[in-house]
N, C-alpha and C positions, 0 to 999 in steps of 0.2 A: 131366634133369628140370628143368622150368622153375621159376622162383621169383618170386613177387610180394611184394616186401618191404613194400608198403603194407598188406598184411593184418596185419603185425606192428606197425604204427605205434603202437597204443595201449600196447603193452608196450615197444617200442623207445624211445618218448618218455617212458616213465614215469620220474619223478624223485621218489622218495619220501623223500629226505632222509637216507639212510643205508643201508648194506648189510643191516642187520638189520630194516629197516622191513618190515612185513607189508602185502601188497597186498590190496585189496578192490575190487569193482566199484562205481564211482560212477555218477552220472547219465549216461545215454547210453553206458554201458559204458566210461566213462573209468576208468583205473586210478588209485586213490587210496590213501593210507596209512590203515591201520586203527590199528595201534600198532606196537610193537617186539617182536621175537622174543626170548624169554627162555629158550631152550633147553628141555630136558626138563621143567623145573619148570612151564613155561607150560601143559603138557598137562593138568595137574591142574585148572586153572581154565578149561579150554576148554569152553564151553557148547555145546548143540546148535545154537543160532543161529550161534555163531562157526564151528563146523564146517561148517555149511551155507554160510556166506559164503566160507570157504576153498575149499570144493568148487566154488562158483560161479566164482570167479576162476580156479581151475585148469582148469575146463571151458572157460572162454573162451580160456585160453592154448592148450589143445589144438586148439580150433576154429580159432584164428588160425594155428597152425602148419600145420594141415591145409589151410587156404585158401592159405597162402603157398606150400606145396609142391605144391598141386593134387592132394592125396591123396583117394582115395575111402575109404569106411569110416566116414563120419560120418552119423548119421541121428537122427531125433526119434522117441521112443516113450514114450507115457504122459506127455507133457509134459517129458521129460528128454532131454538130448542123450546119444546112445549112440555109443561108439567100438568098432569091431571089434578083435579080436586082431591081425588083419593090419595095421590102421592103426597100432596101438601098436608092432608089430614094425618097421614101416617107419621110424617116428620114432626108435626106439631105434637102428636101424642108421645112420640119418642123423646123429644128434646124439651118439651115444656116451655116455660117462659123465656128461657135462653134463646129460643128460636126467633121470636118476634116476627111472626109470619107476615103481618101487615107491611113490614118494611120491605118485603120483596115485591109487593104490588102485583101478585099473580091473580089475574082476573079470569073471566069466563073463557078467554082465548088461550089461557095457560102460559102466557108469556110474561117474563119479568119486565116490569115497566115503571117501577116506582121512581127510578132515577136517584134513589138515596145512596149516599156514600156508605161503604162497608169499612168500618174501622177495625184496627187491630184488637180493640177491646171486644167487639162483637164476634170477630173470628175466634178469639181465644175462648170466649164463653160457649160458643156453639161447639167447637171442637172438643173442649173439655167435657161438655155434657154428652156428646156422642160417645166419648170414650167411657164415661161413667156407666152408661146404659148398655154398653156393647157386650156381646158374648161371641167369642171367636177364639181362634188359635192364639196361643200365648204370645204377647208382645210386651217387651220390657217397658217401653214408654207408656203404653196403655195402663199397665198394672201399677207402675209407680204413680201415675196420675190418680188412679183409684185409691191407692193407699194414702197418698198425701191428703186427698179430700176426706177420707174416712178419719184420719188422725186429726185433721182440723176440726171436724165435727166432734170427735171424741174429747178433744181438749176443752170444749165448752160445756161438757156434760157435768152434772154434779157427781157426788162421791159414790155412785153405785156401779162403777165401771171397771173394777180391777180385772175380773175374769175376761171381760170384753177387750180390755187393753192387752191382756196376755194373748188372746186369740189373734188380734191384729198384729201384734209383735211377731208372732209365729208366722203369720202370712207374709210379713215383710222379709223375714229370714228366708222363707221358701221361695219368694220371688227372686231374691238375690241368687239362691242356689240354681234356680231354673235358668237364670241369665248367665251366670258365671261358671257353674260347675257341672251341670248335668251331662252335657254333650261329651265332656272329657272325663266323666266319672270313671268309666272303664275304658282305658285307652290302649293303643298299641304300645308294646314295650320295645323301645328303640334299641335296647341291649339284647333282645332275644336272638339267640343263635341256635337254630335247630340242629346243626351239626355238633356243636358243643354240648347241647342237651343230651345227646346220645351217650356221652361218656361221663357227664357230670350233672347231677340234678340240682345244682345251685339255682335257687329260684330267681336270682337276679338275671340269669341268662337263659334259663330253661322255660320260663313262663312267657306265654305269647302276649299276655296283657298285663297292665298295671292298674291298680285301683287307687284313684286319687280322692282324697277327702280332706276335711279340715279338722284340726284338733280342737280341744276345749278353748283355746285362745284364738281360734280362727285362722291359724297358720296352715298353709297348704302342705299336706303330707302325701307320700306315695309309698305303696308297697306292692309286691307281686300279687296279681289276682290269682287266688288259689281255687282251682276247679273242684277240689275235694271238700272245701268248706265255704264256697263263695257266698251262699245265702247268708250264713251267720256272719261272715266277714263284713259284708255290706251292711247288714242290719245293725250290728253293734257299732260300727263306725258312724253310721248316719244317726243313730240314737244320740251319740255324743254331739254330733254337729247340730242336729235340730233341737235337741233338748226333750224330745218325745220319742217313744218307741214306735216301730212300724211292724206290722205282721206280714212280712214278705213270705215267709215259709208257709203260713196258713192260707194265703190268698193268691199266690202267684199263678197257680194252675187253674184257679176258678172252679175247682171241683169239690171244695170243702175238705179236701185231704191235705195233710201236711206234706210239703214237697221236700225231697232230698236233692242235693246237687245232681245226682245221677238221673233224676227224673227230667231234668232240663235238656232240651235238644240243642239250645243255643244260649248258654247261661248269660253271656254278655248282653245280647239283645233282649232276652226275656226279663232279666233283672232291671235293665235300664228302662224298658217299657213299663214295668210295674211301678217303679219309683216315679217315673214321669206321670203316670196316671194318678197315683195316690197323692202326689204333691200338688199337681195341677188341680185335682178335684177339691182338695182342701182350700186352696187359694180362691178358686172361683166360688165355692160354696160360702166361704167366710165373707167375702166381699159382696157377693150377690145378696146374701141374707141381710147383711148390714144395710145395704142401700134400700132393700125392700122394707126393712123395719123403719128406716129413716123416713121413707116416703109415706108409710102408714102411721107415722107418729108414735111408734112403739119401741123406740130404742131402749127406754128404761125397762120395759117389760122383757125385751129381748135379752138385755144384759143380766137381769135378775134370773132369767131362766137357765142360764148356762151353768152346768155342773162342772166338776173337775174331772172330766174324762181323761183317761191316761194316754191311750195310743192315738196316733194320727187318724186312723180310720174311724175310731169312736168319736173323736172330735168332729170329724166331717159329718158323720151320721147324725149327731145331735143337732148340728147346725141345720142340716137338711130337714130333719124332723120338725124343728121349730118353724121353719119357713112353711112347710107343708101344712102344719096344723094351725098356724096363727096368722099367716099373712095372705092377703088376696093374691090370686094368680093374675099376672098381667094380661090384659086384653089387647094384644098387638097382632094385627092381621099378618098372616104369612102370605107368601107370593102365590099360593094357589087360590087366594081369595077368601080363605076362611081364617078365623081367629086361631091363635095358637092353642092347641089342644082340641080343636074341632076342625080337622083338615077338610077343605073343600066345601064348607057350609057357611057362606057369608051371612046367613040370616041368624045364626045361633051365636050368642055371646059365649066367651070363654067360661067354662063352668066354675061356679063359686062353690064347688064341692071338692072333697078330698079324693084324688085319684085312687084306684084300687091298688096300685103298686108304686113304690118310690124308687126312682133311679135317676141318673142324670147323664149328660152327654159325655162324661169321661169314664163311665163304667162300660166294660167290655160287653158286647152284645149278648154273650151267653149268660152273664149275670143279670142283665135286664130281662131277658126271657125268663130266667129262673124266678125273678121277683114277681113277674106277671103271673106265672104259673102258680107260685106259692099263694098269691093273693086270691086267685080263682079257686084253688083247692080249699082255702080257708072258708070261702063262701059255700062251696059245694063239695063236701068230703067224698061224694060218689065218683068224682073225676078220677079216672085211672089211666086214660090213654091220651096221646098227643092230639089225635083228631078231635077230641072233645073240647080242646082249648085253642087249637091252631088259629081259627078265624078271629077269635077275640084278641089273641096276642098280636096278630098281624094288624088288626084295626088300631091297636094302641101304639104300635111301634113303627110300622112302615112309614117312611118319609122322615123319621127322626134321624138326627146325626149322631152316630156312635162309633167307637172303635170296633172294627169288624174282626171277628175271630172265627176259627174253624175247629171242628171236633177231630180229634185223633184217637183212634181206638187203641187202647193200651193192653187189652186182654179180655178175659171173660171169666165168669164163675158160674157155678151151678146153684140155682135157688132151691128152696125147700121142695118144690114140685119137680125137680130134675130138669128144669129149663136152663139153657145156656143164656146167660145175661152178659152182654158186653159192658166193658168199662171204658171210660173216656177221660182224656184230658183236653183242655181247650187252649189253643195257641193263637197268638195274634196273626192276622193276615198281614204280610209285609209287602211293601212295594218294591220296585226294582232297586232302590237304594237301601233296603233293609229296614225301613221305618214302618211302624204300624199304620195301617190304612184306616183313616177316619172319613166317613162319608155317609150319605143317606142310606138308610136300611131299605132293602128290597124284600119282597115276599120270598124270593129265592133264598136270600140270606137266612131268613127265619126257618124255612123248610129244611135247609141244610143242617141247622143246629137243633131244631125242636126236639126230635126223638132222643138225641143224645142228652140234652139238658133234662128232659123228662125222666129218662132212665137214671141219671145221676141223682136227681132229687129223691126218687123213690127207692133207689137201690144203693146209693152211696158211692 
């Protein structure tokens, strides 16, 4: 389920001056302080106008939560905002005890009418829980909230937690990188002079971009971005910055083949896109698995399961594998009416079984298709053609949100039977601003990639 934290900004940014401060709607739906909550005694003096004001701010909070999680079930009727029972059920499942559903007084007519005050304490608890369960585009505030909570929980655990502590520390380091460094990691070189470069190859002036990184003491450093060794340049510097290696060369093209700088059509964008994907994937997997283990009461088992994986990608995979094999899938309905994992079927609970393939929303579509195909071939070795798996791959992927990429033919070779076999690389689909496109997968997306992925799996 996607999450748009900006829909909660009026409440997330509310600062009413104390936990017992009561929220009201101000001008432009700004959340302002009305007065302080005085417990049950205050109910005696609560006028009709006060109750209406309390209902109004509670209605706005429900509307904001619905927009943040993209929930259906909100409508307008008779000048009032109405919330369906299913809408309230979804929020209650998502937010748990922090929600305090009964305090909203939403009855059969779908209208908020409890008249109860909404305090800063309750706003903070609900907004925090919404952020903890959220899955969406990177937001620094959301992820610092998640990390703070995880570290609070970690501090209370007994002495089995060293590897888990290291995993969360790495997640914290990567969150700061995403917030502070990623977008300027490969930046325009302000000293670049194309005319001067024609007569002097001094990298300071002849390189179009600079590579910015942090040294072992966390100090910001900069050097010319070298198109002839850019993959190794970025890999080695980020290994020092993160404290773990990354396999950029092996994974950036998504073909299973090691990439050379000359294989990249747009090194700046492609390297940045891969680093963004790998780093975000780790952060979301680490925190998501931590919270799932906490909810299942399995943090000790989770911590003890962690090995000393070396590279960032391996650390991510081990976290994802633990979650897949040991933690229950969440049964949260999606907006097509069906539970997550069972699109379009509201009668079927989310499966308590292991899916045939493992991938997540930060893996490029060609890799997701590849894992689906690999899992199917493992079950049925007679599979040889794309049309034998296409429908099943579509059933598993269409509607999921993934980074979209496209196949690019790089050449061809002759197999043992004399057939011409094309070779491919896979490049991110970019929007008008040069950023990778992340959206719901369509059947057309899969058809565009399927044959190329199948060929790459079988032919290398």
